[in-house]
N, C-alpha and C positions, 0 to 999 in steps of 0.2 A: 237197666232200670234203676232209678235213683231211690234211695231210702234215707232221706234226711229227716231225722226225728224231731218233732216239736214237743218238748217236755218242759214242765213247770220247773223242774230242778235246775234247768239251764238258765232260768231267769237271773239267779244270783250271779252265776258266772259271767253273764253277758254284761253286767254293769261294771265288772272288775277290769275289763280290758277295753280301753278306748284310745283312739288316735290322739296324739298331742297336737293341739291346734295352736296356731300362731296367736299370741296375746294382743297384737296391735293391728288388726285388719283395717286398712284404709282404702278409700276410693281414690283413683288418680285425680289430681287437681285439674281444674279447668285449664285447658291449653297445654297439658302435658300428658305423657303416657303413663306415668306412675309416680307415686310418692317415694322419694329417696329416703331410706332409713339407714343410718350409719351404725346402728346397734349390731354387735356381733351375733352370729347365728349359734345357738346352743347346739352342741352335738347330741345326736339321738341314735339309738340302735336301729330305729325303723325309718325315720324321716331321711330323705335323700337331699336335704338342703345343702349339706357340705359338698356332696358330689356335684350338685348343680352349680355351685359357686366355682369349684375347681374346673369344671367343664367350661364355664363361661370365660374364666381367665385364660384358659388355653386357646380360646378363640381370638385372643389378641394376636396370635401367630397366623400370618396369612396362609402359609402352607397347610396348617391344620384346618383352617376354615374351608379351604378348597377340598381337602380330604373329606371333611364332614359332609359338605354339600354333595360330593360325588357318591358317597356311601348312601345317603338318604335318597338321592335321585335314583339310584340303582336298586333299591330295595324292592323285592317282588311282592311284599306283603301289603295288605290293605292300608291306605293312607301313607304308604312308604315308611312303615315303621321298622325300627331296628331293635333287637334285643340288646339291652345295655351291656351286659357282661360279654356277650359274643362280639359286640362292636369293639370293646376294649381289647380283646385278644386277637382280632382279625389283623391280617397283613403283618404277622409276626409281632403283634402287640404294639402296633404303631400308635394308636390312640392312647394306650396306657403310658407309653414312653413320653408322648408329647404333653399329656396332662400333668404327669409327674414333673417334667422339666419346667413347664411354665409356672408351676406352683412351688417349686423348690423343695420337692419331697421325693420319696422313693416310689418306684413302681409297686413294690410290695405293700406300701401304705395305702395306695389308691385301690389296689386289688382287694385288700382286706376290708376296706370301707365299703366297697361294692358288694362283697359277699355278706357283710353284716346288715346291709340295707334290705328292705323289702324288694322282691323281684321287680325289675324296672324295664321300661321300653322308652325309646327315644324317637321323636318325630315332630313334624309341624302339625299341630292340631287344627290350624286354620289354613285351608287350601290357598287362600289369597296370600298368606304369608310365605308359603312354600314357593309359590309362583314369583313373588316379588323379590325374595332374597337372592342376591347375586354372589354371595360369599364375602360381603363386606362386614365391617365392624358394627353396622347398625342392626344389632340382633340382641335378644335377651334369651336367657336360659331359665325356665321357670319350673316349679314343681308344686304339687298339692296332693293330698291324700284323699280328699273327698270333693264332691261337686259344690258343696256349699261353702267351701273354704276359699278365702282369698289367696290366689297363687303367690308364692314367694319367688321373686325373679332376681337375676344377677346380670349385670352387663359385663363386657370384656375387661373392664377395669376392676371388677370384683365388687362393685357397689350393689347394695341390696335394695330391692324395690318390693312394694306390695301392690299387686295389681287388682283391678276390679274383677270380682268373681263372675259377673254377668256379661261384661263387655270386654273383648280383647283390645289391647292397645294397637296403635298404628304401627309401632315397631314390630317386626317379625319376631315370633317367639318359638323357640325350640323347647318342647316339653320333655321332662324326665319324670315319668309318672308310673304308678303301679301297672303291671302287665295286664292287658286285656286280650292280647293276641295269642293264639296257639302257634308258637314258632316251631313246634315239632312237625308240623305239616306244611310242607312247602307248597305255595299256591301253584296250580297248574293253569296254563293258558286255556281259554275256552276252546272246545273242539267243535268242529262243524259236524252236525248230525248227518248220517248217511241213511238213505232209504234202502232197506234190505229187501222187502217184499211187500206186495199189496199197495204199491204207491199209485197215486193218481198219474194219469198220463200227462205229457206235456211238461213244461218247465216248472220249477219249484219242487213240489213233492216233499215228503217227509215221512218219518216213521209212522206206522199205524198206531193210532191212539189206543191205549189200553185202559180198562176200567180200574179205578183206584182200589186198593185193598180195603176191605170193610173196616170202618172205624170212624172216629170223630175227627173232622178236619176243620182248619181255619182257612178261609179263602180270601179274606180281606181284613185289613186293620187300619185304623186311623186314630192317632193320638193328638191331643191338643197342644202338647209340648214334648220336647225331646228328653226331658229329665236328665240332661247331661250338661255339665259345665263346659264352656268352650275349650278349656285346657285338656279335657278328656276326649276331645274329638267327637265323632259321630256316636249316636246312641246304639246300644245293643239290647234290643227288646227280646224277652224270653217269655214263654207261656208255660206255667207249671200246672200240672194236674194234681190237686191236693185231695186227700181222702183220709178216712178214719184209720188210725193205727190200732190194729187188733180190735178189741171191743171197748177201747177206752174213749175218752173225750179229747184225745190228742190228734193232731194232724201230722201226716207225713207227705212228702212229695213222691208220687208214684211214677211220674214221667215229666220230662222237660222237653220242650221244643225250642230250638234256638240255633244260632250260628254253629255252635260246637256240639250239638246234641247227637249228631251222627245219623246216618240212614235216612229213612223217610221223615224223621222228626226235625230235619235240618231246614231252617230258613234264616235269611239274613236281612233284618230290617234295620236300616241305618238312617231312616228318614221318618217323617210323620206318617207317611202312607206306604202301604205294602199291599200287593195282590199276588195271588198264585194259589198254591194248594200245598198245605203242610199237615201231616198227620200229627194230631195231638195225643190220641189214645186209641189203640187198635181195638177192634171188636173183641178180640180174644182177651186183651187186658181188661176191657170193660166187663166182660162176662165173668172173668176170674175174680174181679173186684166184687161184683154183685153177689157171687156165690159165697165169698168169704165175709161179706158185710151186708146181710139181708136188710132191706129197707133203709140202707144208707146210700148216700149219693156223693158225687164228686164236685169239687170246686175248680173252676177255670180261673187261674190267678195270673196276672201279668206283672212282671218286674222289669226294670231297666238295670241290667247287670253291669257292675263296675269292676269287680275283681275276679272272682272265680266262676267260670262258666257253669251254668246249670246247677248252681247251689245258691239258695236264698240266704243272703247274709245282710241283716239289717237290725235296727233297734227292735227288740222283741216287744217292747211295750207299744210301739207304734203299730206293729202288725196286729197285736191283740186289740187295740182300740179300733183300728180300721174294720176288722172283721165284726166286732161287736156292734158298731154303729150301723154298718150295712145290713147285718142280720136283723137288727131292731127295726130299721125303717121299712124293710120289705118282709117282715114277719117270717124271717128265715127261709123265704123262697129264693135263696141265693145260690143254690146248687143246681145240678142238672143230671139227667140220665137218659137212657134210651126210651123214648116215648113213641116208638114206631107203631103203626097200625098195619093191617093186612095190605093196605094199598100204598102206604107211604113210610119211608124211613125218616125219622125225625128225632132230633135231640132237643128236649124241652126242659123247662124249669122243673125243679123238684124242691121239696122242703128239706132243709137241714134237720135231721132227726134229733139232734142234740145241740146244746150250747157248747161252743168251743171254749173251754176254760183253760186248756193247755195248748195254746197255739203259738209256739215259739219258732222263730225263723232260723236261729243258729245259736251256738254257744258263746258268741261274742259279737259285739257291735261291729258293723262294717259299713259299706257305702251303697249297697244296692237300694234303688229307689222303688217304693211300692206304688206301682201304677194303679192297680186295683183289682177287685173281685168282679167277675163277669156276672151280670144279672140280665135275664131275658127282657126284651123290650115290652112284652105284655105285662110283666110285673112292674116295670118302671112306670108304665102308663104313658109312654111317649115313644115316638118312632123316628128313626134316622134312615133316610133312603139308602138301600143296598146293604144295610147292616141289621142284625137281629139281636145282638147282645150289647148292652152298655157296660163300660168298664168303670166301676165306681171306686173312687179313691178315698182318702181321708176326709172325714166330715161329709161323706156321701157326695163329694164333688165328682161330676162326670169328667173323667180324664181321657175318654176315647170310646171307640165303638169297634166291635169285631163281628165278623160273619162266620157262624158255626154251622157246619153241615155234617150230617151223619150219612155215610154211604154204606 
């Protein structure tokens, strides 16, 4: 269970740490893939621009290009991703040696720069680029720290380009970006389910269905956009259960559901639509929360995660504004709780019993996108087929719909 505290004291710290943005973002000119910029790249302790340039220059070597393609093609991870430092050290440090040699520097210098940078992963974020690249020199290596940032790219000659943040170029792009993948867990191939007992006769068959454990579940979701820049690949949607911290007017996250949440809280939505059954908050968790926080309720909040799984990291002022606006529009009927009757289990709207004055998402700004606060359709006064809760984002814009069920 997560306990990420939202405190007003962190507001000051949040504005002190910010990613360094490129000062000259440009859109690619008509008829070209990118704007060529000859200005040198300033070194940074966190930005991987230098590593991207060195990687790109090493791709001038045909053998290294073939090695990179083979490693990416063989990756068992989603989107064929590679952990950057692991890739450098694989095969006796082949990539480390090659990058150092093509850049006229030492292996130690490259390794030190990789360790000093933010944790990174390497892959083709655009599937069509991965399919099209044959291992030739028509390739770029790009990096960016946030979705809104124009990617900085380098070609095998070491020339610097600034790409469009919204539209990928025609030239295939290898991304070196902050890690989103849990490389500690090696993916397993899907296993065929075997019927053990109680199976239907004849062909087909399957395991006997079991009733879900009691709790709040999401069975469908649809969002109007992916909230993910093309360089960062597919989106990673997460659902957070937010509630009162102690007896204060602060919020904490009591539970996260997402790709890396673990157990019954695991679901992986990489597109605008998802359906299935994922536990958001167990009945036991809900009862424990209600006992500790009488007459208080929980918020179902959706984020698109960019960096650290199951931790909300964003601009605290944006989070504060979003919650305040949505609460104001719907008279604080923006939370929910067990509204079951003797004949029906039901999760329904409830009133937020206090104004959220101290609702901070983290101690520093990061890249997670705030998709929105779930509000029941009866409160919104509108209905969307097969969904019962609207996801309301900044300025009360509808960013999607989810279906919540209490079993």
